[in-house]
C-alpha positions in Angstrom: -6.2 0.1 13.4 -4.5 3.5 12.2 -8.4 4.7 11.7 -9.6 4.1 15.2 -6.7 6.2 16.3 -7.5 8.5 14.2 -10.6 9.2 15.7 -9.6 8.4 19.1 -7.1 11.4 18.8 -10.2 13.3 17.3 -12.4 12.4 20.2 -9.4 14.4 22.2 -9.1 17.2 20.6 -12.8 18.4 20.5 -12.9 17.4 23.8 -10.1 20.0 24.2 -7.7 16.6 26.0 -4.6 16.2 23.2 -1.6 17.4 24.1 0.7 18.9 22.3 2.2 15.7 21.0 -1.1 13.7 19.8 -2.2 16.7 17.9 0.9 16.6 15.8 0.5 12.3 15.9 -3.0 13.2 14.2 -1.9 15.5 11.6 0.7 13.5 11.0 -1.8 10.6 10.2 -4.5 12.0 8.4 -1.8 13.8 6.0 -0.8 9.7 5.0 -4.5 9.0 5.2 -6.5 11.7 3.0 -9.4 10.0 2.7 -10.0 11.3 6.5 -9.0 14.4 6.1 -12.9 15.4 4.9 -14.7 13.6 7.1 -12.6 15.0 10.0 -12.9 18.7 9.4 -16.8 17.7 8.6 -17.1 16.7 12.0 -14.6 19.4 13.5 -17.2 22.0 11.8 -19.9 20.2 12.9 -18.7 19.8 16.6 -18.2 24.1 16.8 -22.2 24.4 15.7 -23.9 25.5 19.3 -25.8 22.7 20.6 -29.6 23.5 22.4 -28.8 24.0 25.7 -33.5 23.2 26.5 -33.4 20.4 29.0 -36.8 19.2 27.0 -35.5 19.1 23.9 -32.1 17.8 24.8 -34.8 14.2 26.7 -36.9 14.3 23.9 -33.9 14.0 21.7 -32.2 11.3 23.7 -35.8 9.6 23.6 -35.2 9.5 19.7 -31.9 8.2 19.9 -32.5 5.9 22.3 -35.5 4.2 20.5 -33.4 4.1 17.3 -31.0 1.7 19.5 -33.6 -0.4 21.2 -34.7 -1.2 17.5 -31.2 -2.1 16.3 -30.6 -4.7 19.7 -28.9 -2.1 21.8 -30.6 -0.9 25.3 -29.2 2.2 27.6 -29.2 1.4 31.4 -32.4 3.3 32.7 -35.2 3.6 34.4 -38.7 5.4 34.3 -39.7 7.5 37.1 -43.1 7.9 39.2 -43.5 11.9 36.9 -42.4 9.4 33.5 -39.3 11.4 32.9 -35.8 9.6 32.3 -33.5 8.8 35.4 -30.1 6.8 35.5 -29.5 4.3 37.7 -27.0 6.1 39.2 -29.6 8.1 41.6 -27.0 10.6 43.6 -25.6 12.0 39.9 -26.8 15.3 40.1 -30.0 17.0 37.5 -27.0 18.7 35.8 -24.9 15.5 35.3 -27.8 13.6 33.1 -28.5 17.0 31.2 -24.7 16.8 30.6 -24.6 13.0 29.3 -27.6 13.5 27.3 -25.9 16.2 25.6 -23.1 14.4 24.9 -24.8 11.0 24.1 -26.7 13.1 21.1 -23.6 14.6 20.3 -21.9 11.0 19.9 -24.7 10.3 18.3 -24.9 12.8 15.4 -20.8 12.2 14.7 -21.6 8.8 14.5 -24.3 9.1 12.0 -21.7 11.9 10.2 -18.9 9.4 9.7 -21.0 6.4 8.7 -22.6 8.3 5.8 -18.7 9.3 4.2 -17.8 5.1 4.7 -20.3 3.2 4.5 -22.4 2.3 1.7 -24.7 -0.7 1.1 -24.3 -3.1 -1.6 -26.5 -6.3 -1.3 -29.7 -6.1 -2.3 -30.5 -8.5 0.4 -32.7 -7.8 3.4 -30.0 -8.3 5.2 -27.6 -5.7 4.5 -24.3 -5.3 5.6 -21.7 -1.8 5.3 -19.0 -2.1 3.8 -16.7 0.1 4.7 -14.7 2.1 1.5 -11.6 4.1 0.5 -11.5 6.6 -1.9 -8.5 8.5 -3.3 -9.5 11.5 -5.9 -7.2 14.0 -7.6 -8.6 16.9 -9.7 -7.7 18.5 -12.7 -3.5 20.0 -12.4 -3.0 17.7 -10.0 -1.3 13.8 -9.6 -0.5 12.0 -5.9 0.8 8.6 -4.6 -0.5 6.2 -2.8 0.5 3.4 -1.0 -2.6 0.4 -0.7 -2.3 -1.7 3.2 -0.6 -4.7 0.7 2.2 -2.4 0.3 1.4 -1.8 -3.4 1.8 2.0 -5.0 0.0 3.8 -6.6 0.3 6.6 -8.7 -2.4 8.6 -9.6 -3.0 11.4 -12.7 -5.4 14.2 -12.8 -9.0 13.6 -12.3 -8.6 10.4 -11.1 -9.8 8.6 -8.2 -8.9 4.8 -6.8 -11.6 3.1 -4.5 -11.4 0.1 -2.7 -12.8 -2.3 0.5 -10.3 -1.0 3.1 -12.0 -3.8 5.2 -11.2 -6.8 3.4 -8.7 -5.4 1.0 -6.1 -8.8 0.6 -8.4 -11.3 2.8 -8.4 -13.5 -0.2 -8.3 -11.3 -3.1 -7.2 -7.4 -3.6 -9.9 -5.6 -5.6 -9.1 -2.0 -6.4 -11.9 0.5 -8.5 -10.8 2.8 -10.9 -11.8 5.7 -13.1 -9.3 7.8 -14.6 -5.2 7.0 -15.4 -3.3 5.6 -12.9 -0.1 3.9 -12.5 0.6 0.3 -10.6 3.7 -1.2 -9.3 2.0 -4.3 -7.5 3.7 -6.1 -4.9 3.6 -10.1 -5.9 1.3 -12.5 -4.2 0.5 -15.4 -5.5 -2.2 -16.2 -3.6 -3.8 -13.3 -3.7 -4.3 -12.1 -7.0 -4.6 -8.0 -7.6 -7.7 -7.2 -9.9 -8.1 -3.3 -11.2 -11.7 -2.9 -12.0 -12.9 0.1 -14.8 -15.9 1.0 -16.4 -14.4 -0.8 -19.9 -12.0 -3.9 -18.9 -10.8 -5.6 -15.8 -6.7 -6.5 -15.2 -6.1 -9.3 -13.2 -2.0 -9.3 -12.1 -0.1 -11.8 -9.6 2.9 -8.2 -9.4 3.8 -6.0 -11.9 3.9 -2.6 -13.2 1.7 -1.1 -16.0 -0.2 2.0 -16.8 -4.7 1.7 -16.8 -6.3 4.8 -18.4 -9.9 5.0 -18.1 -10.9 8.5 -18.3 -14.9 8.4 -19.0 -15.0 11.1 -21.7 -12.3 9.5 -23.2 -12.4 7.1 -27.3 -10.3 4.7 -25.9 -9.7 2.9 -22.4 -5.5 1.8 -22.4 -4.0 -0.5 -20.9 0.5 -0.5 -20.6 2.6 -2.9 -19.2 5.8 -2.4 -18.5 7.2 -5.1 -16.8 5.6 -8.5 -15.4 2.5 -10.3 -17.0 -1.6 -9.1 -16.7 -4.8 -10.8 -18.0 -7.2 -8.2 -19.7 -10.8 -9.1 -20.0 -13.4 -7.3 -21.5 -16.6 -6.4 -20.1 -19.3 -8.2 -21.5 -17.0 -10.7 -23.7 -16.0 -13.6 -23.0 -12.0 -13.5 -24.2 -9.0 -13.0 -21.9 -6.6 -11.2 -23.3 -2.4 -11.3 -21.8 -0.8 -8.9 -22.3 3.7 -9.5 -22.5 6.1 -6.6 -21.4 6.0 -3.4 -23.3 2.9 -4.0 -24.9 -0.6 -2.1 -25.2 -4.4 -3.0 -25.3 -6.4 -0.7 -27.0 -9.9 -0.5 -26.4 -12.2 1.6 -28.8 -14.8 2.4 -26.4 -16.9 4.6 -29.3 -16.3 2.1 -31.9 -17.7 -0.8 -32.9 -17.2 -1.8 -36.4 -15.0 -4.5 -36.5 -15.0 -7.5 -32.9 -11.2 -8.7 -33.7 -7.8 -7.9 -32.1 -5.2 -6.7 -34.8 -2.0 -6.6 -33.8 0.3 -3.6 -34.7 1.1 -4.5 -38.1 -2.4 -4.7 -39.4 -3.5 -1.2 -38.2 -0.8 0.2 -40.7 -3.3 -1.6 -43.0 -7.1 -0.2 -42.3 -8.0 2.9 -42.4 -8.9 5.2 -39.4 -12.6 4.3 -40.3 -12.2 0.9 -40.0 -10.0 0.9 -36.6 -10.7 -1.9 -34.6 -12.7 -2.1 -31.4 -9.4 -4.1 -29.6 -5.7 -2.8 -30.8 -2.7 -4.4 -29.8 0.2 -2.1 -30.0 3.6 -1.3 -28.2 4.3 1.2 -26.2 5.4 4.7 -27.3 8.8 5.8 -27.1 9.5 9.7 -27.5 12.2 10.0 -29.7 14.2 13.1 -28.1 15.3 11.4 -24.3 13.3 7.7 -24.9 11.1 8.2 -22.8 7.9 6.4 -22.5 4.8 8.2 -23.6 2.4 6.2 -21.6 3.7 6.9 -18.5 5.7 10.0 -18.8 2.9 11.9 -16.5 5.0 10.1 -13.5 8.0 11.9 -13.9 5.7 15.4 -14.3 6.1 15.7 -18.0 3.3 15.4 -20.5 4.4 13.9 -23.8 3.0 13.2 -26.6 4.0 12.0 -30.4 1.9 11.9 -33.1 -1.7 12.6 -31.7 -4.0 14.7 -32.9 -4.5 18.3 -31.8 -8.0 17.4 -29.8 -6.7 14.7 -28.2 -3.6 16.6 -26.8 -5.9 19.5 -26.0 -7.2 17.0 -24.1 -4.7 16.1 -22.0 -4.1 19.7 -21.4 -7.0 20.5 -19.8 -6.0 17.5 -17.3 -2.8 18.6 -16.8 -3.2 22.0 -16.6 -6.4 22.3 -15.3 -8.6 24.6 -17.3 -10.9 24.1 -20.2 -10.2 24.5 -24.3 -12.5 24.2 -26.8 -11.4 23.8 -30.9 -13.8 25.9 -32.4 -12.2 25.1 -36.0 -12.8 21.5 -37.2 -10.2 21.0 -39.5 -7.9 21.6 -36.8 -8.7 18.6 -34.2 -7.2 16.6 -36.4 -3.6 17.8 -36.8 -0.9 15.4 -35.6 1.8 16.9 -33.5 4.4 15.9 -31.7 6.1 17.5 -27.9 6.8 17.6 -24.5 5.9 19.9 -22.0 7.4 20.0 -18.3 8.0 23.1 -17.0 5.7 25.2 -19.3 3.0 26.9 -18.2 -0.3 26.8 -20.6 0.4 29.6 -23.1 4.1 28.9 -22.9 2.9 25.5 -24.6 0.2 27.6 -26.6 3.1 29.3 -27.9 5.6 26.4 -28.9 2.4 24.4 -30.2 2.3 27.0 -32.3 5.5 27.2 -34.2 4.4 23.9 -35.8 0.4 24.5 -36.2 -0.5 27.7 -37.0 -3.1 28.5 -34.9 -4.8 31.4 -33.2 -6.3 31.3 -29.2 -8.2 33.3 -27.2 -8.8 33.4 -23.1 -12.4 33.7 -22.3 -12.2 33.6 -18.1 -11.7 30.3 -17.4 -11.7 29.0 -20.8 -8.6 29.4 -23.6 -10.5 29.0 -27.4 -8.3 27.9 -30.2 -9.2 28.5 -33.6 -7.5 29.5 -37.4 
């Protein structure tokens, strides 16, 4: 496995035995598996910390780790001397060699503990809990990335998003991932192994299709937008399953609970904002200038919005540009705007918005304040 290869190369690099080709191979593997970037840096930094050289300390630490291993059913091949100090069965080895062995064991044990803290969490509530290897990929505000899952499925992550999955069991019987934020999925078709995305408010089940999911914790809505294929959406804590057709979008109003019915786009034109249903079935939004799909324009590095409130646009711009935006004038928040940004800076974008909506703004440290 590539994970094992990464740690083998790390061990050779830290011991000074890695060739230039192996170092380049290690860098390439870490680049293609960004989830290993932080753990390998952490281990490298830990390795460089000077270790205690006192023999009594090293031997005492060896005893401590040896007892922990024995409690888990592992036994080192050691015997006790007449004086009570440890000796190894290879009695021809010198005292110096023993000291280096103990020091090496302590370092290896520490690295093992560090590695375990990064990749294993216990999810079972039973006494016989088993560690589960988890892979996690995340993006910060202002950044986007693309990854490929073990089954070949491509995932594009929008800014401030996180995707996690069981690295060991992914695809064994089912392909499951968890998403916080926004992502576009191009799922490899496999009827015998359904693909399921878990979000805070809904689960999406597919066999092979392309669709967008937006589920930010701070947003008022959670959305699933289907490009082609078919998906089955199940809302958490509810029984009904909703099938989407190509070009359809399901919007779940997470902060609205006045209605429990599912409405079509035509129905929504007849009801006011206060009566907006908790579940809304509509169509993908097309930007009239270039006929691009608003819901997936971010994949082409475009920030596109059509008839959206300035409040919602400000939230998108926060993630897009990685800067906090505050609207102090309440009347400005509901102003509806249509527009598109691609290469513009945050200040160029704000100036463009000022042409259609009269407002002022100031910059305070790492925050932009909009007012009228």
